[in-house]
C-alpha positions as CSV (number, residue, x, y, z in Angstrom):
1,X,78.7,42.3,114.1
2,X,81.7,42.9,111.6
3,X,80.1,41.0,109.1
4,X,76.7,43.7,109.3
5,X,79.4,46.2,108.7
6,X,80.5,44.2,105.7
7,X,77.0,44.4,104.4
8,X,76.8,48.0,105.2
9,X,79.8,48.8,102.9
10,X,78.7,46.4,100.1
11,X,75.2,48.1,100.0
12,X,77.0,51.6,100.2
13,X,79.6,50.7,97.2
14,X,76.1,49.4,95.1
15,X,74.3,52.7,95.8
16,X,77.7,54.6,95.4
17,X,78.4,52.6,91.9
18,X,74.7,53.0,90.5
19,X,74.4,56.7,91.7
20,X,77.4,57.4,89.8
21,X,76.1,55.6,86.2
22,X,73.5,58.0,86.2
23,X,75.0,61.1,87.4
24,X,72.9,61.5,91.1
25,X,76.4,63.1,92.4
26,X,75.0,64.1,95.6
27,X,73.8,60.4,96.2
28,X,77.3,59.3,94.9
29,X,79.0,61.4,97.5
30,X,76.9,60.6,100.4
31,X,77.0,56.6,99.8
32,X,80.9,57.0,99.3
33,X,81.1,58.6,102.7
34,X,79.2,55.9,104.2
35,X,81.3,53.1,102.7
36,X,84.8,55.4,103.4
37,X,83.8,55.5,107.0
38,X,82.8,51.8,107.3
39,X,86.0,50.9,105.7
40,X,88.0,52.6,108.1
41,X,85.9,51.2,110.8
42,X,83.9,54.3,111.6
43,X,81.0,51.9,112.1
44,X,78.7,54.5,114.1
45,X,79.7,57.2,112.2
46,X,78.8,55.0,108.9
47,X,75.4,53.7,110.4
48,X,74.4,57.2,111.5
49,X,74.9,58.5,107.9
50,X,72.3,55.5,106.6
51,X,69.5,58.3,107.4
52,X,71.1,61.1,104.9
53,X,71.5,58.3,102.4
54,X,68.2,57.3,102.4
55,X,67.2,61.1,102.5
56,X,69.4,62.1,99.3
57,X,67.9,59.0,97.5
58,X,64.1,60.6,98.3
59,X,64.9,63.8,96.9
60,X,67.1,62.4,94.1
61,X,64.0,60.2,92.8
62,X,61.8,63.3,93.0
63,X,63.9,65.3,90.9
64,X,64.3,62.4,88.6
65,X,60.7,62.3,88.6
66,X,59.8,66.0,87.9
67,X,62.4,66.0,85.3
68,X,61.7,62.8,83.3
69,X,58.3,61.2,84.0
70,X,56.6,64.7,83.6
71,X,58.6,65.1,80.7
72,X,57.4,62.0,78.9
73,X,53.7,62.6,79.8
74,X,53.6,66.0,77.9
75,X,55.1,64.3,75.1
76,X,52.8,61.8,74.9
């Protein structure tokens, strides 16, 4: 069971880092919160926030597509 939480920490850290690199601040903060809670041993809370990470990721992707994909199509 502890190994599962180590996976949560690793995945949340990877998402946090990637989101920070691309300027997706809300995703960065949300994944960072999951990572912190899991590191602190608040496993149930960290698991409960995973749905929030997924929702913020979908919103971030939608915003990215609206901003950049449509801009590329109009330039072509």
